[in-house]
MIFIKE-51169 format. One record per atom (N, C-alpha, C): residue in one letter; x, y, z. Coordinates in steps of 0.001 Angstrom, whole numbers, padded with zeros to 6 digits, always signed. Example, Ala and Ser with C-alpha at 12.3 -4.5 7.8 and 13.67 -1.06 7.14 Angstrom:
A+013190-005690+007800 A+012300-004500+007800 A+013200-003300+007800 S+012850-002250+007080 S+013670-001060+007140 S+012900+000030+007870 
//
This chain:
M+000857-001180+000000 M+000000+000000-000002 M+000893+001230-000001 T+000496+002241-000766 T+001272+003481-000851 T+000377+004651-000478 T+000872+005503+000392 T+000114+006702+000778 T+000886+007928+000365 T+000201+008950+000034 T+000818+010219-000381 T+000599+011257+000701 Q+001643+012000+001002 Q+001519+013045+002032 Q+000454+014050+001617 P-000513+014332+002435 P-001577+015265+002051 P-001038+016673+001886 L-001582+017380+000929 L-001190+018764+000696 L-001877+019660+001707 K-001128+020627+002236 K-001688+021560+003208 K-002245+022766+002479 A-003508+023038+002654 A-004150+024183+001988 A-003825+025463+002769 V-003222+026422+002112 V-002914+027696+002754 V-003563+028816+001954 P-004097+029826+002633 P-004686+030970+001919 P-003608+031687+001138 D-003839+031938-000111 D-002864+032667-000920 D-003614+033413-002007 L-002872+034096-002833 L-003479+034886-003877 L-003958+033999-005020 T-004950+034453-005734 T-005445+033739-006891 T-004340+033585-007914 L-004179+032408-008505 L-003098+032178-009453 L-003561+032207-010900 L-004818+031957-011155 L-005284+031904-012526 L-005622+033300-013042 P-005190+033642-014273 P-005541+034950-014827 P-007050+035108-014902 N-007512+036307-014513 N-008933+036653-014584 N-009816+035815-013672 A-009203+035056-012759 A-010021+034301-011806 A-010659+035273-010816 R-011841+034928-010378 R-012537+035786-009424 R-011856+035662-008067 P-011425+036779-007468 P-010730+036686-006183 P-011654+036202-005080 A-011077+035515-004121 A-011841+035035-002986 A-012308+036230-002151 A-013302+035956-001297 A-013852+037040-000489 A-012789+037675+000395 G-011890+036853+000941 G-010822+037386+001773 G-009912+038310+001014 Q-009601+037955-000223 Q-008759+038810-001053 Q-009445+040133-001360 R-010733+040079-001666 R-011473+041308-001950 R-011477+042226-000736 A-011626+041647+000448 A-011630+042463+001669 A-010277+043141+001872 V-009195+042407+001637 V-007859+042981+001763 V-007664+044097+000742 A-008124+043868-000472 A-007976+044882-001520 A-008776+046142-001204 I-009997+045974-000698 I-010818+047139-000334 I-010146+047934+000784 W-009580+047216+001755 W-008848+047883+002835 W-007673+048697+002287 L-006908+048110+001373 L-005765+048817+000805 L-006201+050007-000048 L-007272+049854-000801 L-007783+050980-001584 L-008253+052105-000670 S-008814+051736+000495 S-009221+052760+001464 S-008011+053507+002009 I-006916+052792+002264 I-005687+053438+002737 I-005169+054412+001672 A-005197+053997+000412 A-004756+054883-000665 A-005622+056136-000734 A-006934+055966-000566 A-007831+057128-000580 A-007518+058064+000584 L-007169+057507+001738 L-006813+058341+002883 L-005499+059084+002647 C-004572+058445+001933 C-003322+059122+001588 C-003588+060328+000685 L-004526+060176-000243 L-004903+061302-001088 L-005581+062387-000252 A-006480+061965+000635 A-007234+062941+001438 A-006320+063745+002356 I-005339+063081+002965 I-004477+063819+003890 I-003578+064786+003137 A-003258+064461+001884 A-002479+065411+001083 A-003294+066678+000830 V-004602+066528+000651 V-005467+067691+000457 V-005554+068505+001750 V-005723+067803+002880 V-005743+068500+004174 V-004417+069210+004410 G-003319+068547+004043 G-002009+069176+004182 G-001872+070402+003305 A-002438+070345+002096 A-002384+071501+001201 A-003154+072683+001784 V-004330+072410+002331 V-005123+073489+002947 V-004373+074041+004161 T-003763+073151+004943 T-002988+073596+006105 T-001858+074522+005684 R-001183+074161+004608 R-000087+075002+004117 R-000596+076311+003547 L-001650+076255+002753 L-002148+077459+002082 L-002773+078451+003064 T-003264+077961+004190 T-003798+078855+005217 T-002732+079249+006233 E-001494+078840+005964 E-000348+079140+006834 E-000599+078680+008259 S-001176+077476+008369 S-001504+076911+009676 S-000482+075894+010156 G+000433+075490+009292 G+001312+074362+009593 G+002282+074570+010734 L+002565+075821+011084 L+003512+076098+012162 L+002812+076514+013457 S+001509+076307+013533 S+000754+076763+014702 S+000988+075877+015920 M+001418+074639+015716 M+001711+073720+016831 M+003212+073507+016876 V+003843+073997+017900 V+005309+074003+017949 V+005870+072824+018743 E+005004+071909+019176 E+005449+070706+019874 E+004985+069484+019113 W+005716+068390+019280 W+005345+067131+018632 W+005139+066085+019713 K+003911+065641+019867 K+003564+064604+020846 K+002761+063531+020118 P+003440+062607+019477 P+002748+061642+018597 P+001618+060878+019259 L+001745+060554+020555 L+000724+059750+021211 L-000321+060580+021944 L-000107+061869+022024 L-001029+062744+022746 L-001601+063852+021861 Q-001372+063752+020543 Q-001750+064845+019657 Q-003263+064992+019510 D-003998+063931+019845 D-005443+063996+019654 D-006146+064662+020836 V-005385+065166+021808 V-005981+065856+022955 V-005721+067350+022814 P-006697+068106+022300 P-006477+069548+022112 P-006668+070303+023420 P-006293+071572+023479 P-006566+072377+024679 P-008079+072459+024920 V-008474+072377+026185 V-009897+072415+026505 V-010264+073607+027393 S-009295+074135+028125 S-009570+075277+028993 S-008853+076508+028464 E-009297+077658+028922 E-008653+078897+028504 E-007194+078930+028922 A-006882+078356+030098 A-005500+078322+030563 A-004631+077484+029628 E-005172+076341+029158 E-004416+075483+028245 E-004232+076165+026892 W-005298+076843+026422 W-005176+077580+025156 W-004111+078671+025265 Q-004104+079350+026344 Q-003130+080429+026523 Q-001700+079873+026569 K-001536+078732+027190 K-000212+078114+027271 K+000296+077752+025875 V-000587+077132+025067 V-000196+076755+023705 V+000071+077998+022863 F-000746+079019+023036 F-000578+080271+022293 F+000743+080942+022677 D+001107+080903+023946 D+002363+081500+024380 D+003565+080788+023757 L+003455+079484+023610 L+004527+078742+022928 L+004643+079183+021476 Y+003483+079364+020826 Y+003492+079818+019437 Y+004105+081211+019312 K+003899+082067+020306 K+004431+083429+020255 K+005958+083465+020211 Q+006591+082367+020600 Q+008046+082294+020551 Q+008573+081877+019185 S+007674+081534+018270 S+008093+081042+016954 S+008379+082197+016012 P+009236+081958+015008 P+009524+083002+014014 P+008290+083466+013251 Q+007335+082544+013017 Q+006149+082930+012253 Q+005346+083996+012990 Y+005199+083826+014298 Y+004458+084836+015056 Y+005231+086158+015074 K+006514+086102+015341 K+007307+087316+015489 K+007437+088100+014176 L+007562+087374+013060 L+007827+088037+011789 L+006597+088215+010910 V+005545+087429+011154 V+004379+087458+010268 V+003101+087809+011021 N+002872+087185+012156 N+001578+087289+012845 N+001642+088035+014173 A+002612+088913+014331 A+002723+089657+015594 A+001424+090402+015891 G+000947+090299+017118 G-000298+090944+017492 G-001534+090102+017254 M-001368+088870+016759 M-002514+087977+016517 M-003274+087720+017814 T-004599+087678+017720 T-005427+087394+018890 T-005533+085890+019118 L-005956+085515+020300 L-006123+084098+020602 L-007187+083474+019700 G-008232+084214+019392 G-009268+083693+018496 G-008730+083399+017110 A-007904+084307+016574 A-007302+084079+015257 A-006335+082907+015305 Y-005637+082746+016421 Y-004707+081617+016553 Y-005465+080286+016535 K-006619+080246+017176 K-007403+079018+017193 K-007784+078591+015776 D-008032+079544+014895 D-008417+079224+013520 D-007318+078448+012798 I-006072+078845+012986 I-004983+078129+012305 I-004582+076875+013074 F-004774+076906+014407 F-004431+075732+015218 F-005239+074516+014784 W-006550+074701+014563 W-007405+073545+014295 W-007056+072842+012989 W-006583+073579+011986 W-006185+072928+010740 W-004985+072012+010958 E-003971+072511+011649 E-002787+071692+011891 E-003114+070516+012817 W-003970+070759+013825 W-004368+069671+014713 W-005098+068579+013927 A-006013+068986+013051 A-006747+068000+012239 A-005801+067238+011325 H-004818+067935+010786 H-003843+067298+009904 H-003076+066213+010643 R-002602+066540+011839 R-001828+065550+012596 R-002691+064402+013079 L-003902+064698+013550 L-004796+063632+014006 L-005165+062706+012848 F-005399+063278+011681 F-005719+062490+010488 F-004566+061546+010177 A-003332+062050+010252 A-002165+061229+009948 A-002064+060041+010910 Q-002287+060289+012198 Q-002240+059208+013163 Q-003374+058213+012926 S-004523+058711+012528 S-005668+057834+012267 S-005379+056878+011116 I-004659+057346+010104 I-004312+056474+008982 I-003445+055321+009472 G-002525+055614+010386 G-001700+054552+010944 G-002534+053495+011650 I-003545+053931+012399 I-004418+052990+013104 I-005262+052198+012103 V-005792+052889+011095 V-006632+052222+010084 V-005807+051206+009287 F-004510+051419+009201 F-003654+050438+008527 F-003325+049286+009465 L-002853+049599+010674 L-002295+048576+011562 L-003341+047584+012063 V-004484+048091+012538 V-005478+047191+013140 V-006025+046171+012140 P-006499+046577+010947 P-006948+045556+009986 P-005814+044633+009529 F-004596+045178+009423 F-003479+044325+009028 F-003287+043180+010020 L-003286+043501+011313 L-003125+042461+012337 L-004291+041475+012303 W-005503+042005+012070 W-006685+041123+012019 W-006608+040185+010813 F-006300+040757+009630 F-006197+039919+008424 F-005083+038891+008565 F-003968+039306+009161 F-002840+038395+009316 F-003189+037255+010267 A-003858+037588+011375 A-004249+036560+012340 A-005261+035589+011747 R-006084+036078+010847 R-007107+035231+010218 R-006585+034467+009009 G-005327+034685+008665 G-004747+033983+007528 G-005171+034549+006186 R-005635+035805+006155 R-006077+036398+004905 R-004903+037006+004096 I-003769+037172+004766 I-002600+037754+004102 I-001541+036679+003966 S-001070+036467+002773 S-000070+035430+002539 S+001274+035819+003142 R+002108+034837+003386 R+003444+035093+003921 R+004279+035923+002953 R+004000+035789+001687 R+004733+036556+000686 R+004370+038041+000757 L+003113+038337+001058 L+002638+039714+001048 L+002871+040434+002373 A+002911+039683+003463 A+002994+040302+004799 A+004208+041210+004978 P+005431+040792+004602 P+006577+041692+004782 P+006447+042981+003958 Y+005842+042877+002796 Y+005645+044056+001956 Y+004710+045041+002631 L+003627+044543+003215 L+002683+045420+003917 L+003310+046011+005174 A+004148+045224+005851 A+004860+045753+007010 A+005790+046889+006589 G+006391+046752+005409 G+007239+047824+004883 G+006446+049084+004598 L+005222+048935+004104 L+004370+050107+003881 L+004050+050815+005188 F+003805+050028+006244 F+003539+050640+007551 F+004772+051400+008052 A+005944+050826+007825 A+007183+051506+008232 A+007362+052814+007474 L+007011+052805+006198 L+007077+054054+005419 L+006115+055094+005989 G+004950+054627+006448 G+004001+055546+007055 G+004556+056181+008322 A+005250+055368+009145 A+005869+055915+010347 A+006959+056921+009984 L+007730+056597+008944 L+008763+057529+008472 L+008131+058824+007974 Q+006951+058710+007381 Q+006239+059903+006900 Q+005867+060830+008051 G+005452+060240+009173 G+005148+061056+010348 G+006367+061795+010861 L+007500+061086+010894 L+008749+061724+011328 L+009150+062819+010362 M+008985+062556+009053 M+009337+063563+008051 M+008456+064794+008189 G+007199+064597+008553 G+006305+065726+008765 G+006785+066621+009893 W+007248+066008+010990 W+007741+066828+012098 W+009051+067536+011729 L+009947+066834+011029 L+011194+067479+010601 L+010906+068662+009688 M+009846+068548+008884 M+009453+069668+008030 M+008981+070842+008894 V+008112+070576+009856 V+007611+071642+010726 V+008767+072259+011526 A+009659+071412+012025 A+010766+071901+012845 A+011662+072870+012080 S+011735+072724+010752 S+012579+073627+009960 S+012055+075057+009970 G+010775+075235+010352 G+010203+076584+010396 G+010066+077133+011801 L+010729+076501+012759 L+010611+076935+014152 L+011912+077495+014712 V+012914+077677+013860 V+014219+078108+014347 V+014485+079571+014009 D+014687+079837+012730 D+015045+081208+012342 D+014335+081677+011082 R+013261+080975+010682 R+012518+081357+009494 R+011036+081144+009736 P+010166+081955+009120 P+008723+081850+009369 P+008012+080884+008430 S+008765+080003+007796 S+008174+079022+006879 S+009023+077760+006910 V+008443+076666+006426 V+009181+075398+006429 V+010115+075333+005234 S+011113+074463+005338 S+012025+074232+004226 S+011271+073633+003044 H+011430+074231+001868 H+010730+073678+000697 H+011309+072327+000280 Y+012561+072059+000664 Y+013128+070744+000379 Y+012445+069678+001242 R+012238+069991+002510 R+011560+069033+003392 R+010082+068906+003039 L+009475+069986+002584 L+008097+069902+002109 L+007999+068949+000921 A+008957+069058-000007 A+008962+068180-001171 A+009178+066729-000752 A+010066+066506+000232 A+010290+065146+000717 A+009039+064584+001381 H+008350+065427+002150 H+007132+065019+002846 H+006041+064630+001848 L+005838+065458+000838 L+004824+065158-000174 L+005219+063930-000988 S+006489+063854-001368 S+006946+062728-002186 S+006758+061402-001463 L+007007+061388-000159 L+006836+060154+000607 L+005365+059762+000673 D+004490+060736+000833 D+003059+060443+000853 D+002601+059869-000486 V+003055+060475-001568 V+002667+060006-002904 V+003241+058609-003160 T+004461+058357-002669 T+005055+057031-002837 T+004237+055969-002116 I+003838+056257-000884 I+003005+055315-000120 I+001678+055099-000833 Y+001096+056175-001332 Y-000172+056104-002070 Y-000029+055187-003287 A+001018+055394-004084 A+001205+054615-005310 A+001472+053143-005001 L+002320+052872-004010 L+002633+051494-003655 L+001411+050781-003083 T+000599+051490-002328 T-000599+050885-001755 T-001608+050553-002852 L-001758+051465-003801 L-002639+051180-004943 L-002167+049949-005712 W-000864+049916-006003 W-000315+048792-006761 W-000569+047476-006002 T-000378+047500-004704 T-000582+046294-003911 T-002044+045848-003947 A-002958+046805-003870 A-004384+046464-003956 A-004708+045842-005309 F-004177+046432-006375 F-004409+045867-007711 F-003831+044455-007805 Y-002662+044263-007191 Y-002007+042958-007248 Y-002809+041895-006498 V-003349+042278-005348 V-004152+041323-004577 V-005342+040847-005400 L-005938+041748-006162 L-007092+041387-006990 L-006700+040638-008252 R-005467+040888-008739 R-005039+040231-009981 R-003532+040009-009950 P-003081+038915-009313 P-001644+038703-009194 P-000944+038357-010510 R-001659+037698-011424 R-001058+037310-012697 R-001365+038354-013779 P-000346+038794-014525 P-000601+039738-015623 P-001513+039130-016681 V-002329+039977-017272 V-003216+039562-018360 V-002852+040368-019602 P-002476+039721-020706 P-002115+040482-021920 P-003291+041321-022400 M-003050+042617-022600 M-004092+043521-023054 M-003691+044275-024306 A-002522+043945-024841 A-002040+044601-026049 A-001094+043648-026759 P-000947+043777-028089 P+000064+042992-028786 P+001434+043168-028133 E+002239+042120-028136 E+003466+042099-027335 E+004374+043299-027585 A+004685+043579-028842 A+005599+044689-029141 A+004993+046023-028710 M+003718+046223-029005 M+003054+047467-028627 M+002975+047593-027105 G+002667+046488-026438 G+002582+046512-024984 G+003912+046880-024340 Q+005008+046357-024865 Q+006324+046687-024324 Q+006650+048162-024526 S+006304+048692-025695 S+006552+050112-025974 S+005730+050998-025053 L+004442+050667-024892 L+003583+051464-024013 L+004026+051356-022556 H+004511+050197-022161 H+005005+050006-020800 H+006194+050911-020531 R+007118+050995-021477 R+008266+051889-021318 R+007817+053348-021263 Q+006835+053701-022095 Q+006325+055067-022076 Q+005668+055398-020731 A+004937+054426-020175 A+004266+054659-018900 A+005292+054850-017774 I+006378+054100-017801 I+007430+054275-016793 I+008056+055663-016924 A+008336+056073-018170 A+008891+057411-018384 A+007907+058489-017935 G+006626+058273-018217 G+005609+059235-017794 G+005521+059335-016284 L+005664+058198-015594 L+005635+058204-014138 L+006821+058991-013576 A+008002+058810-014188 A+009184+059559-013741 A+009003+061049-013983 L+008448+061413-015135 L+008206+062835-015428 L+007203+063440-014454 L+006144+062710-014182 L+005112+063219-013270 L+005681+063388-011861 G+006454+062425-011410 G+007049+062537-010088 G+007973+063742-009975 T+008777+063976-011005 T+009676+065135-011014 T+008892+066439-011018 T+007826+066474-011797 T+006976+067664-011852 T+006366+067966-010488 M+005942+066919-009780 M+005350+067114-008464 M+006372+067621-007450 V+007626+067180-007583 V+008673+067680-006691 V+008857+069185-006895 W+008914+069614-008161 W+009058+071054-008413 W+007778+071823-008056 G+006654+071146-008096 G+005433+071768-007609 G+005516+072031-006118 A+006119+071075-005377 A+006314+071270-003937 A+007310+072402-003680 F+008369+072477-004502 F+009301+073601-004372 F+008562+074928-004583 T+007724+074953-005612 T+006967+076167-005919 T+006060+076549-004760 A+005405+075551-004185 A+004501+075820-003058 A+005280+076277-001829 G+006385+075590-001529 G+007150+075919-000338 G+007774+077297-000382 L+008187+077728-001590 L+008774+079059-001755 L+007712+080132-001995 R+006458+079705-002109 R+005367+080607-002504 R+005670+081271-003844 A+006301+080501-004700 A+006685+081021-006005 A+005497+081169-006946 G+004355+080601-006562 G+003159+080790-007370 G+002547+082163-007243 L+003103+082982-006349 L+002580+084336-006164 L+003350+085370-006984 V+004287+084923-007810 V+004997+085825-008729 V+004717+085374-010160 Y+004760+086312-011090 Y+004529+086013-012509 Y+003214+085265-012711 N+002125+085915-012338 N+000807+085281-012413 N+000134+085503-013755 T+000869+085276-014811 T+000342+085331-016173 T+000724+084052-016895 F-000009+083736-017918 F+000265+082525-018709 F-000088+082808-020166 P+000762+082421-021129 P+001953+081572-020993 P+003254+082336-020721 L+003260+083663-020823 L+004497+084412-020653 L+004758+084728-019186 M+006026+084974-018872 M+006440+085345-017520 M+007232+086652-017615 G+006635+087730-017132 G+007309+089015-017212 G+007539+089472-018637 G+006646+089104-019524 G+006763+089516-020921 G+007596+088598-021783 G+008172+087555-021215 G+008977+086615-021987 G+008629+085177-021658 V+009251+084270-022402 V+009001+082852-022142 V+009537+082463-020763 A+010738+082948-020444 A+011342+082706-019133 A+011386+084015-018353 P+011402+083968-017027 P+011424+085202-016231 P+012733+085959-016435 P+012702+087269-016399 P+013926+088053-016624 P+014977+087860-015533 D+014566+087414-014354 D+015521+087226-013259 D+015893+085754-013070 F+015869+084999-014157 F+016106+083557-014068 F+017436+083229-013392 F+018492+083974-013744 F+019818+083684-013186 F+020252+084777-012215 A+019324+085187-011343 A+019629+086256-010382 A+020530+085788-009244 L+020553+084486-008965 L+021328+083966-007851 L+022643+083380-008321 A+023597+083352-007425 A+024880+082712-007694 A+025129+081691-006573 P+025640+080523-006919 P+025990+080042-008254 P+024751+079802-009116 W+024948+079703-010397 W+023840+079665-011349 W+022893+078507-011101 W+023450+077347-010666 W+022592+076186-010502 W+021614+076326-009335 A+021900+077245-008388 A+021002+077444-007250 A+019657+078004-007688 N+019624+078666-008847 N+018374+079267-009316 N+017285+078221-009546 F+017668+077015-009912 F+016682+075997-010258 F+015897+075490-009048 T+016424+075712-007847 T+015716+075261-006643 T+015505+076378-005619 E+016081+077563-005830 E+015998+078636-004844 E+015348+079915-005369 N+015506+080181-006636 N+014988+081409-007251 N+013497+081236-007541 H+012679+082114-006987 H+011222+081970-007113 H+010769+081885-008569 G+011214+082847-009377 G+010798+082864-010780 G+011307+081651-011541 A+012559+081267-011291 A+013143+080126-012006 A+012464+078821-011588 V+012173+078685-010303 V+011495+077475-009837 V+010110+077349-010472 Q+009390+078472-010526 Q+008082+078415-011184 Q+008209+078067-012663 F+009226+078630-013324 F+009428+078324-014740 F+009717+076833-014946 V+010597+076265-014113 V+010913+074845-014236 V+009657+074005-014020 H+008847+074382-013039 H+007599+073641-012798 H+006672+073749-014007 R+006578+074935-014577 R+005751+075107-015784 R+006259+074234-016922 A+007569+074291-017160 A+008154+073534-018270 A+007956+072041-018077 L+008178+071566-016847 L+007969+070147-016570 L+006499+069770-016724 A+005606+070642-016263 A+004166+070343-016343 A+003713+070237-017794 I+004161+071166-018625 I+003775+071132-020046 I+004350+069892-020724 T+005639+069614-020461 T+006272+068435-021066 T+005575+067163-020620 T+005332+067050-019316 T+004668+065854-018786 T+003251+065721-019338 G+002529+066834-019395 G+001168+066798-019910 G+001107+066315-021344 L+001972+066863-022207 L+001990+066447-023614 L+002393+064983-023740 F+003378+064571-022938 F+003835+063176-022995 F+002705+062228-022592 L+001994+062563-021520 L+000924+061683-021044 L-000285+061702-021973 I-000531+062830-022643 I-001590+062858-023649 I-001241+061910-024791 G+000032+061927-025206 G+000470+060993-026241 G+000298+059551-025805 L+000642+059253-024543 L+000451+057899-024020 L-001021+057534-023995 A-001879+058462-023560 A-003307+058195-023496 A-003883+057895-024874 L-003440+058641-025876 L-003910+058384-027240 L-003424+057030-027741 G-002186+056672-027385 G-001672+055367-027778 G-002452+054226-027148 L-002992+054461-025981 L-003778+053438-025292 L-005181+053270-025865 R-005542+054132-026809 R-006856+054031-027439 R-006827+053195-028713 H-005696+052563-029023 H-005588+051756-030239 H-006595+050608-030210 K-007135+050283-031367 K-008212+049294-031433 K-007778+047894-031031 S-006478+047608-031075 S-006014+046274-030719 S-005786+046107-029221 I-006045+047147-028465 I-005817+047113-027014 I-007104+046728-026295 G-006961+045988-025212 G-008114+045522-024439 G-008960+046666-023896 Q-010235+046385-023688 Q-011185+047423-023290 Q-010817+048046-021937 E-010369+047246-020980 E-010032+047777-019649 E-008887+048775-019734 L-007889+048446-020531 L-006754+049345-020685 L-007146+050588-021484 R-008038+050430-022441 R-008512+051589-023206 R-009277+052553-022305 R-010081+052010-021390 R-010788+052879-020443 R-009798+053628-019546 A-008745+052950-019135 A-007725+053611-018324 A-007056+054727-019119 G-006850+054497-020421 G-006281+055541-021277 G-007198+056743-021382 T-008482+056506-021474 T-009444+057613-021519 T-009407+058408-020218 A-009373+057703-019092 A-009293+058382-017796 A-008015+059201-017696 L-006924+058654-018185 L-005650+059376-018167 L-005747+060665-018965 F-006345+060601-020134 F-006492+061772-021005 F-007306+062861-020303 V-008421+062477-019689 V-009305+063448-019029 V-008608+064098-017836 V-007965+063286-017002 V-007335+063821-015778 V-006153+064713-016125 V-005411+064387-017189 V-004286+065240-017610 V-004802+066609-018052 L-005832+066632-018877 L-006388+067914-019324 L-006911+068721-018136 L-007566+068042-017203 L-008078+068741-016016 L-006926+069323-015207 Q-005825+068577-015090 Q-004692+069049-014308 Q-004041+070279-014941 I-003942+070283-016245 I-003380+071444-016940 I-004266+072683-016700 G-005579+072485-016826 G-006495+073599-016596 G-006444+074104-015166 L-006369+073176-014203 L-006299+073579-012799 L-004992+074318-012501 G-003911+073867-013122 G-002631+074527-012902 G-002637+075967-013377 I-003168+076181-014570 I-003237+077550-015119 I-004167+078417-014278 A-005336+077866-013914 A-006301+078641-013120 A-005727+078994-011758 T-005010+078053-011134 T-004391+078319-009830 T-003377+079439-009931 L-002597+079432-010998 L-001552+080441-011177 L-002141+081835-011398 V-003024+081966-012374 V-003507+083296-012745 V-004405+083900-011667 N-004955+083056-010786 N-005769+083562-009677 N-004969+083714-008386 M-003651+083599-008478 M-002740+083790-007352 M-003009+082819-006203 V-003206+081563-006573 V-003256+080431-005649 V-004279+080599-004525 P-005561+080685-004860 P-006567+080632-003788 P-006546+079258-003128 V-006969+079199-001895 V-006844+077961-001116 V-007548+076792-001811 W-008774+077006-002229 W-009536+075889-002789 W-008954+075396-004100 L-008439+076310-004935 L-007845+075888-006212 L-006505+075206-005989 G-005709+075748-005053 G-004428+075123-004769 G-004597+073706-004254 A-005564+073511-003354 A-005812+072172-002815 A-006337+071234-003897 L-007220+071734-004761 L-007770+070913-005840 L-006691+070540-006844 H-005788+071467-007116 H-004685+071209-008033 H-003801+070076-007503 Q-003504+070096-006216 Q-002680+069037-005628 Q-003430+067719-005597 A-004720+067750-005272 A-005514+066520-005228 A-005567+065868-006595 N-005751+066658-007641 N-005849+066086-008983 N-004506+065540-009449 A-003404+066159-009008 A-002077+065638-009355 A-001896+064242-008780 I-002339+064044-007537 I-002206+062725-006914 I-003161+061733-007580 L-004355+062191-007938 L-005275+061342-008681 L-004658+060920-010004 L-003997+061854-010680 L-003319+061547-011944 L-002261+060470-011726 M-001517+060578-010626 M-000545+059547-010301 M-001214+058197-010163 G-002378+058162-009507 G-003094+056906-009346 G-003547+056304-010654 V-004046+057140-011561 V-004471+056643-012880 V-003275+056080-013640 L-002135+056756-013546 L-000943+056296-014247 L-000428+054988-013651 V-000526+054840-012337 V-000162+053572-011702 V-001062+052454-012207 R-002344+052748-012369 R-003273+051747-012903 R-002896+051344-014323 V-002558+052328-015142 V-002134+052043-016519 V-000899+051161-016514 L+000071+051519-015694 L+001314+050757-015623 L+001050+049333-015144 F+000142+049198-014199 F-000197+047857-013696 F-000807+047002-014806 L-001717+047591-015557 L-002370+046836-016630 L-001419+046497-017767 L-000328+047238-017869 L+000656+047001-018935 L+001761+046049-018499 R+001634+045432-017336 R+002660+044487-016897 R+002870+043400-017953 P+004130+043102-018261 P+004377+042027-019236 P+003832+040700-018714 A+003201+039961-019612 A+002674+038649-019240 A+003835+037689-019003 L+003741+036915-017940 L+004797+035976-017602 L+004587+034661-018344 Q+005699+034056-018750 Q+005614+032745-019369 Q+005447+031700-018268 P+004536+030746-018476 P+004312+029744-017428 P+005534+028836-017267 H+005887+028560-016047 H+006963+027634-015725 H+006413+026537-014816 F+006731+025322-015184 F+006240+024192-014400 F+007406+023617-013609 R+007230+023522-012309 R+008268+022984-011452 R+007804+021649-010883 P+008677+020666-010873 P+008277+019374-010296 P+008042+019500-008800 R+007049+018837-008320 R+006700+018882-006896 R+007161+017621-006222 L+007878+017793-005122 L+008362+016625-004370 L+007201+015996-003609 V+006986+014741-003849 V+005917+014013-003180 V+006545+012957-002283 V+006229+013002-001025 V+006762+012064-000062 V+005846+010855+000005 T+006378+009704-000176 T+005588+008484-000133 T+006102+007546+000951 Q+005243+006679+001374 Q+005604+005692+002373 Q+005088+004335+001933 N+005980+003421+001692 N+005597+002112+001202 N+005335+001173+002377 A+004236+000501+002268 A+003903-000476+003336 A+004802-001709+003204 A+005196-002267+004288 A+006067-003446+004275 A+005265-004669+003826 
//
């Protein structure tokens, strides 16, 4: 008599292309999509906090106690007195009343509380799914890495705020760019992971040669968009959107007349207000045209319907982003337009991540022999 060692069934991702994901997988994917949506939402709250100049209103960092705001007049006065020692109060808001201070305090408080809430919304379901066996061993370390990035994002947020509490009434635009870039990175990786949970195996949606070309274009487009967003953060941090509020010319020319006002010359690209805005404009136009070309390429009749729909979405969001950028500039960056411009940029990143995911090269099947343990009866 011969017996075969029984196979142990373990929860894992669906292996067949286009197979319907199990209920557990769908729940994990919905959770991850919710985290991505929260990453987008907190970027909008952060934009409003910055545009209302509220980000430096809290001069202490208490990660575990941040959700307890002042409740008595004595506590409010204590917090306000701490703020009065900051450069922003001394150089910008001298004479501010306690009532006016409360207006900016609540935006920063909401921003920090929201950030901590995202950590809880990530960690608690992760532990529950892991304990229930809904997350595979292959995926668990990756999700733990995302949580670590989130913790790093919190630290980066404080380092950004701290840069405006020493000798300047604003935060470092380099740290602002790092803070935004980390949030967008977490957002993009979380989206990709959610898509992967729902569809681990690539599905061919375009002829092989065309698919490879479009895949390379999508990677280039992602790099261009990321670079554009970094210079957008530079522009926001320097308040460079408040100069040269005309389009398409700047000061009567294509480039601002003070482009090389700083020395050394290379410092102008990250320090000079007019030059930084020009670089952001140039990158935005280049990226927009490139992504429009990619979107049109995705409308080819030989491409699958799902990918064609993603191409249509890409085309619409790119045009909307260009319009929002111009409107934000010529209206001298009103709060609502500035926040909407940033939100749509992150949405554009999400659409491009979806396009890139759908363009994944199809893997060739490989069959590996399975070791079967047998026991022969005597």
